C-alpha positions in Angstrom: 28.7 -129.7 87.7 27.7 -133.0 88.5 23.8 -133.9 88.5 21.8 -137.0 89.8 18.3 -137.8 88.9 16.1 -139.7 86.2 16.3 -140.1 82.6 13.3 -140.1 80.4 14.5 -141.3 77.2 11.1 -140.4 75.4 11.1 -136.7 76.2 14.7 -136.7 76.3 15.1 -134.8 79.4 16.7 -135.6 83.4 14.3 -135.0 86.6 17.3 -133.7 88.8 17.2 -135.2 92.5 20.4 -133.3 93.3 23.5 -131.3 91.8 27.0 -130.3 92.9 28.6 -127.3 91.4 32.3 -127.5 90.4 34.4 -129.6 88.0 35.2 -133.2 88.4 38.9 -133.6 89.4 40.6 -136.7 87.9 42.6 -137.4 90.7 39.5 -136.9 93.5 38.2 -139.8 95.2 35.5 -141.7 93.8 32.5 -143.9 94.8 33.1 -147.8 94.2 30.6 -149.3 91.6 27.1 -150.6 92.3 26.8 -154.3 91.3 24.0 -155.6 89.8 23.1 -158.6 91.8 20.7 -161.3 91.3 18.8 -163.6 94.2 19.1 -163.0 97.9 22.7 -161.5 97.8 22.9 -157.8 98.2 25.4 -155.2 96.3 26.8 -154.3 99.4 27.6 -158.3 100.3 29.1 -158.7 97.0 31.4 -155.7 97.0 32.6 -157.3 100.5 32.9 -160.7 99.0 35.3 -158.8 96.0 37.0 -157.0 98.7 37.8 -160.2 100.4 38.7 -162.1 97.3 41.3 -159.6 96.3 42.8 -159.0 99.7 43.1 -163.2 100.0 44.2 -163.8 96.5 45.6 -160.7 94.7 49.1 -161.8 94.6 48.1 -165.3 93.1 46.8 -163.5 90.0 48.7 -164.2 86.9 49.8 -161.5 84.5 48.8 -162.4 80.8 49.9 -159.8 78.8 53.6 -159.1 77.5 55.6 -157.1 79.9 56.8 -154.9 77.0 53.2 -154.0 76.1 52.3 -152.8 79.8 55.4 -150.4 79.6 54.5 -149.3 75.9 50.6 -148.3 77.0 51.5 -147.7 80.4 49.0 -150.1 81.5 48.5 -151.4 85.3 49.5 -155.1 85.9 46.6 -157.3 86.0 46.4 -157.8 90.1 46.9 -153.9 90.2 44.0 -153.1 87.6 41.4 -155.6 88.9 41.8 -153.8 92.3 41.5 -150.4 90.8 38.6 -151.4 88.7 36.5 -152.5 91.5 37.6 -150.1 94.4 39.3 -147.2 92.2 40.8 -144.2 94.6 40.3 -141.7 91.7 38.7 -141.3 88.1 42.2 -141.5 86.5 43.0 -144.8 88.3 39.6 -146.1 87.0 40.1 -145.0 83.5 43.6 -146.5 83.1 42.1 -149.6 84.7 39.3 -150.1 82.3 41.8 -149.1 79.5 43.6 -152.2 80.2 40.9 -154.6 80.8 39.3 -153.5 77.2 42.8 -154.1 75.8 43.2 -157.1 77.2 40.1 -158.5 76.0 40.3 -157.3 72.5 43.8 -158.6 72.4 42.5 -162.2 73.4 40.2 -162.5 70.8 42.3 -160.9 68.3 45.1 -163.8 69.1 42.2 -166.3 69.2 41.4 -165.2 65.4 45.3 -165.2 64.0 46.0 -168.4 65.5 42.3 -169.6 63.6 43.5 -167.9 60.6 47.3 -169.4 60.7 46.0 -173.2 61.6 43.5 -172.7 58.3 46.5 -171.4 56.3 49.0 -173.9 57.5 47.3 -177.0 57.9 44.7 -176.5 55.1 46.4 -177.9 51.6 46.2 -175.5 49.1 47.0 -175.7 45.5 49.6 -173.4 43.9 48.0 -172.1 40.7 50.6 -171.4 37.7 49.0 -168.2 36.6 50.2 -167.1 32.9 50.8 -163.6 34.1 51.4 -162.5 30.3 47.7 -163.5 29.2 46.4 -161.6 32.2 48.2 -158.6 31.5 47.0 -158.7 27.9 43.8 -159.2 29.0 43.6 -156.2 31.4 45.2 -154.2 28.3 42.4 -154.9 26.1 39.7 -153.4 28.7 38.0 -150.4 27.3 38.8 -148.5 31.1 41.7 -148.2 33.3 41.8 -150.2 36.7 41.7 -147.6 39.8 44.6 -147.8 42.1 42.0 -149.8 44.6 41.3 -152.3 41.9 44.9 -153.0 41.2 45.9 -153.5 44.8 42.8 -156.1 45.4 43.6 -157.6 42.1 47.3 -158.1 42.9 46.5 -159.6 46.8 43.8 -162.2 45.1 46.5 -163.2 42.2 49.1 -163.8 44.7 46.9 -165.9 46.8 45.8 -168.1 43.8 49.9 -168.6 43.0 50.3 -169.6 46.9 50.6 -172.9 48.1 47.6 -171.9 50.7 44.0 -172.2 50.3 42.8 -168.8 49.6 40.0 -167.4 51.9 39.4 -163.6 51.1 36.6 -161.2 51.3 36.4 -158.8 48.5 34.3 -156.0 49.6 33.4 -152.5 47.6 31.1 -150.1 47.2 28.1 -150.6 44.3 29.9 -149.4 41.0 33.2 -149.7 42.5 34.5 -152.6 39.8 34.6 -155.7 41.8 33.1 -157.7 39.0 36.1 -156.4 36.6 38.4 -158.0 39.5 36.5 -161.1 39.7 36.7 -161.6 35.7 40.5 -161.0 35.6 41.1 -163.1 38.5 39.3 -165.9 37.1 40.9 -165.7 33.9 44.0 -166.1 35.6 42.8 -169.3 37.1 41.8 -170.4 33.6 45.2 -169.9 32.1 46.5 -172.3 35.0 44.1 -175.1 33.8 41.6 -174.7 36.4 37.9 -174.6 36.4 36.1 -171.8 37.9 32.5 -171.7 39.6 30.9 -168.1 39.8 27.9 -168.2 42.2 25.1 -165.6 42.3 22.1 -165.1 43.9 19.7 -164.6 40.9 19.0 -165.7 37.6 19.0 -162.6 36.1 22.4 -161.6 37.7 23.7 -165.0 36.1 22.7 -164.0 32.6 23.9 -160.5 33.3 27.3 -161.7 34.3 27.6 -164.3 31.8 27.0 -161.3 29.2 29.8 -159.5 30.9 32.3 -162.5 31.0 31.5 -163.0 27.0 32.5 -159.5 26.2 35.5 -159.7 28.4 37.3 -162.8 28.1 39.1 -164.1 25.1 36.7 -166.4 22.7 39.3 -169.4 23.7 37.4 -169.3 27.3 34.6 -172.0 27.3 31.5 -170.4 29.5 28.5 -172.1 30.7 25.7 -170.9 32.6 23.6 -173.1 35.2 20.4 -172.1 36.5 17.1 -173.7 37.6 15.2 -172.8 34.4 17.8 -174.7 32.4 16.5 -178.2 31.8 16.3 -181.1 29.6 19.0 -182.0 26.7 20.8 -178.5 27.3 21.3 -179.2 30.9 22.8 -182.5 30.4 25.2 -181.3 27.9 26.2 -178.6 30.5 26.6 -181.1 33.2 28.7 -183.2 31.1 30.8 -180.3 29.7 31.5 -179.5 33.6 32.6 -183.1 34.2 34.8 -183.9 31.3 36.5 -180.3 31.7 35.5 -179.0 28.5 34.0 -176.2 30.4 36.5 -173.5 31.8 33.9 -171.5 33.6 30.5 -171.9 35.1 28.3 -169.4 36.2 25.1 -170.0 37.9 22.7 -169.8 41.1 22.1 -172.8 44.0 22.2 -174.8 41.0 25.8 -175.3 40.9 25.7 -177.1 44.5 23.6 -179.5 43.0 24.9 -183.2 43.6 24.5 -183.7 39.7 27.1 -181.1 39.1 30.6 -182.8 39.3 33.7 -180.8 38.4 37.0 -182.4 36.5 39.3 -180.0 38.3 37.5 -177.0 40.1 40.4 -174.7 41.3 38.5 -171.2 42.0 35.4 -170.3 43.3 33.8 -166.8 43.5 30.5 -166.0 45.4 29.0 -162.9 44.8 26.8 -161.1 47.2 28.1 -163.8 49.8 25.8 -162.9 52.9 22.6 -164.1 50.2 23.7 -167.9 50.8 23.9 -169.7 53.8 27.2 -171.1 55.2 26.1 -174.8 54.1 25.7 -173.7 50.7 29.1 -171.8 50.6 30.7 -174.7 51.9 29.0 -177.4 49.6 30.2 -175.5 46.2 34.0 -174.6 47.8 34.3 -178.7 48.7 33.5 -179.6 45.1 37.1 -178.5 44.2 39.1 -180.9 46.2 41.7 -177.6 47.1 39.8 -174.8 45.3 40.5 -171.2 46.4 37.6 -169.0 47.5 36.7 -165.4 47.0 33.5 -163.9 48.4 32.3 -160.8 47.3 30.2 -158.1 48.9 28.5 -154.9 47.7 28.0 -153.9 51.0 30.6 -152.0 52.6 31.7 -153.2 56.3 32.8 -151.2 59.0 36.4 -151.8 59.7 35.6 -152.7 63.2 33.5 -155.5 62.1 35.9 -156.2 59.5 38.2 -157.0 61.8 36.2 -158.8 64.4 33.5 -160.7 62.2 35.9 -161.3 59.3 39.0 -161.6 61.4 39.7 -165.2 60.0 39.6 -164.2 56.6 42.0 -161.7 54.3 40.1 -158.7 53.1 40.7 -156.7 50.3 38.8 -153.4 49.8 37.8 -151.4 46.7 37.3 -147.8 48.2 37.5 -146.0 45.1 35.2 -145.1 42.5 36.2 -145.3 38.6 37.0 -141.8 37.2 34.1 -140.1 35.2 31.2 -141.8 37.4 28.6 -139.1 38.1 27.8 -139.1 41.9 24.2 -139.7 42.7 22.2 -136.5 43.7 20.3 -137.3 46.9 17.3 -135.1 48.1 14.9 -135.6 51.4 11.6 -134.6 50.8 8.4 -134.9 53.0 5.3 -136.5 52.0 3.4 -133.8 51.3 5.6 -133.2 48.1 4.6 -136.8 46.8 2.7 -134.9 43.8 5.9 -133.0 43.0 8.1 -135.8 43.1 6.3 -138.0 40.9 6.1 -135.2 38.4 10.0 -135.1 38.4 9.5 -139.0 37.9 7.3 -138.5 35.0 10.0 -135.9 33.5 12.9 -138.5 33.7 10.8 -141.4 32.0 9.6 -138.7 29.1 13.7 -138.4 28.5 13.7 -142.2 28.1 14.8 -143.1 31.6 13.4 -145.4 34.1 12.8 -145.4 37.7 12.3 -147.3 41.0 9.9 -146.6 43.7 10.5 -148.6 47.1 8.0 -149.2 50.0 8.8 -151.1 53.3 5.7 -153.1 53.1 3.7 -155.3 50.6 0.3 -154.6 52.2 -1.1 -152.1 54.6 -0.7 -152.6 58.3 -2.6 -151.3 61.2 0.3 -151.0 63.5 2.6 -149.2 60.8 1.3 -146.2 59.1 3.9 -146.3 56.4 2.9 -146.5 52.7 2.7 -150.1 51.4 3.8 -151.1 47.7 0.2 -152.7 46.6 -1.6 -149.1 47.5 1.3 -147.2 45.9 1.3 -149.4 42.4 -2.3 -148.8 42.0 -2.0 -145.2 42.8 0.7 -144.6 40.4 -1.3 -146.8 37.7 -3.7 -144.4 38.0 -1.8 -141.3 38.0 0.3 -142.4 34.9 -2.3 -144.2 33.3 -1.1 -144.4 29.4 1.8 -142.3 30.2 4.0 -145.1 31.4 4.0 -148.9 32.1 4.1 -149.6 36.1 5.3 -152.9 37.4 5.1 -154.4 40.7 7.8 -156.5 42.7 7.7 -158.1 46.0 8.8 -161.0 48.1 5.6 -162.9 47.7 5.8 -163.4 44.1 7.5 -166.7 42.8 11.3 -166.8 41.6 9.8 -167.0 38.2 7.6 -164.3 38.4 10.4 -162.1 40.2 12.9 -163.0 37.2 10.0 -162.0 34.6 9.1 -158.6 36.4 13.2 -157.6 36.4 13.5 -158.9 32.7 10.9 -156.7 31.7 12.3 -153.6 33.6 15.6 -154.3 32.2 14.2 -154.8 28.5 12.4 -151.2 29.3 8.8 -152.9 29.1 8.4 -151.6 32.5 9.2 -147.9 33.0 8.6 -147.4 36.6 8.8 -150.2 39.1 7.2 -150.2 42.7 9.3 -152.6 44.9 9.8 -153.8 48.4 13.5 -154.0 49.3 13.7 -157.4 47.4 15.7 -155.0 44.8 18.1 -153.9 47.2 21.2 -156.1 46.6 22.4 -158.5 43.5 19.4 -157.1 41.6 19.2 -156.5 37.7 21.7 -153.9 36.4 19.4 -151.4 34.3 21.9 -148.7 33.3 18.8 -146.8 32.2 17.5 -146.2 35.5 18.0 -142.9 36.9 15.5 -142.3 39.9 15.3 -144.1 43.0 12.6 -142.9 45.1 12.3 -144.2 48.9 9.2 -144.2 50.7 9.1 -144.0 54.7 12.9 -143.7 54.0 13.5 -143.2 58.0 12.6 -146.8 58.1 15.5 -147.9 56.9 19.3 -148.0 58.0 22.1 -146.2 56.2 23.4 -149.2 54.6 20.1 -150.4 53.4 19.5 -146.9 52.1 23.0 -146.8 50.2 22.2 -150.0 48.8 18.7 -149.3 47.2 20.6 -146.0 46.1 23.1 -148.1 44.4 20.4 -149.4 41.8 20.6 -146.2 40.0 23.6 -144.3 38.6 24.9 -147.3 36.7 25.1 -145.6 33.2 26.0 -142.1 31.8 23.2 -140.1 32.7 22.9 -138.1 35.9 20.9 -140.3 38.7 19.0 -139.1 41.5 17.6 -140.4 44.9 14.8 -139.3 46.4 14.3 -140.0 50.3 10.5 -139.6 51.3 10.1 -139.2 55.2 8.6 -137.3 58.1 10.8 -138.7 60.8 9.5 -137.9 64.3 12.8 -138.9 66.2 16.3 -137.1 66.0 18.0 -140.6 64.8 16.0 -140.8 61.9 16.5 -137.0 60.9 20.2 -137.5 61.3 19.9 -140.9 58.9 18.4 -138.5 56.5 20.8 -135.7 56.5 24.0 -137.9 56.5 22.6 -139.6 52.8 22.1 -136.4 51.4 25.7 -135.3 52.4 27.7 -138.4 51.1 27.6 -140.9 48.8 30.6 -143.0 50.1 29.1 -146.5 51.4 32.5 -147.0 53.7 31.6 -143.3 55.6 28.0 -144.5 55.9 28.6 -147.9 57.1 30.7 -146.3 59.9 28.0 -144.0 60.8 25.4 -146.7 60.5 27.5 -148.6 63.2 27.4 -145.7 65.2 23.9 -145.1 65.1 22.4 -148.5 65.2 25.0 -150.7 66.9 26.7 -154.0 65.7 23.7 -155.9 66.4 21.3 -154.1 64.4 23.3 -154.2 61.4 24.1 -158.1 61.5 21.0 -159.0 63.0 20.5 -160.7 66.4 21.3 -164.3 64.8 24.9 -163.4 63.5 27.3 -165.7 65.2 30.6 -164.2 64.1 30.0 -161.2 66.4 31.7 -161.5 69.9 30.2 -159.9 73.1 32.5 -158.2 75.2 32.3 -157.4 78.6 34.0 -154.0 78.6 34.9 -153.3 75.3 32.8 -151.4 72.7 33.7 -152.2 68.8 32.7 -148.6 68.1 34.0 -146.2 70.8 37.4 -148.7 71.1 38.1 -149.0 67.5 41.7 -147.6 68.0 42.2 -150.2 71.0 41.0 -153.0 68.5 43.1 -152.0 65.8 46.3 -151.7 68.1 45.4 -155.2 69.6 44.8 -156.7 66.0 48.4 -155.6 64.9 49.6 -156.8 68.2 48.1 -159.9 68.1 49.8 -160.7 64.5 52.8 -159.8 65.8 52.5 -162.1 68.7 51.1 -165.0 66.5 53.9 -164.6 64.0 56.8 -164.8 66.2 55.7 -167.7 68.3 55.2 -171.1 67.3 52.6 -172.2 69.5 48.7 -173.0 69.0 45.9 -172.5 71.4 48.2 -171.9 74.7 46.4 -172.3 78.1 46.8 -169.2 80.3 49.9 -170.4 82.3 51.9 -170.9 79.2 50.6 -167.2 78.0 52.6 -166.0 81.1 55.7 -168.3 80.3 55.9 -167.4 76.8 55.1 -163.5 77.2 57.9 -163.0 80.0 60.5 -164.8 78.2 
């Protein structure tokens, strides 16, 4: 049955004007598309112009796809596809014409990305680091844990890049707690054994402190480590800067302070940037250029859907840790309504009595007339009153100064604060508190799946069983679906894919994200198989043919040889 009518997206219903019984035969005739036209020109006039243009110039339309690909994928020729997509004789013909142009659009984009990547590798001189693999192996064997197969694969890819004559430009993505830091430590040690200096940039001072502690614990004593942040001043700062410049410092870990003009490296060979999306492009490039031929590794704990990875990061090599270490307990996730607030607070208090700590996350800082959602200040005062002398309640939000934020997180890390009420500033790159076992998120339906997963990742970092409580009364199906998905899986990559399906790439990356292309027919979510096929074909084309940024006529020459 086919129906025509007006769709009401608020009531989720269609008012039917007319309908026709019977199934649609793909070979049956189809009405040509109605064009969206502007100004004085009408759709019927536009249709006539297109029809005349096809009749006059159809044979002059140049094929740009390899003939072998047309045959393999059973795609119509370009001139036939253009005619069929405008004036299809049947649904089947329209489907194949669309399939052809979706593939063409994705292939051309992927060829551009692969050419850009190839040019960067071949034209950007690198430095082949002579890593002492025996020492690296000895370090790995000394760890109190065994690397997962995903960690081993990522480490192998990074070490091969460091030893290659090309300049590394790699993204390491892995879920919260998957062990990215361990891979960073091992690979930076490899660079140190090659006689290079390493810069490790992180978004916050407290994270710099924690990473410094991890490095000192895991690396041999012969490795000289310094921490450089904005709070380090005076004589100590001058000593650190001098050691970086004279080469007696092997590894320097720090915040934005690393990109200041006063920081000069003797032999910077490797740059690691943690939570890379927290730094601007210019900031990342500034640090990279402090090493003449420095290799660079970007790390992110935000799982990226494979389709976005192929498109937005197509010019980079991507390593993925999609396996969690053995023995890590999954975080139990529950969805409750607002009327269960008192029971939820009682549960949190029981955890605190056991010696644990908890986060409570709110979307807003202060009360808003526009949004009827819990705000951090009100909830902070409310919980202070409820818990009184039973537990210390802290408050964290974006309006605090950097120093105030750092102090709150230090107090929480040292268990001076047992319950931290916060906005989403703790979402990524926050302090690692293994003692925190509860993450309570107010109005959870206001967040996307990836953000909820990042917040959930703040707990479950120790040996104790941890919990995530989603407090929400979603009115729409989309919000309810997000809550259901969160309670069903803790796999960040699965959630990233579902988030992409529910919200679309623009919402995930933001409207200002310049790396995402705007396709006319292709859809990154629904056409992901075509996207992956196009990427494989683009790699094959670029690797087999020695040409750079060809014009369309040369495409035709090259592909049909």
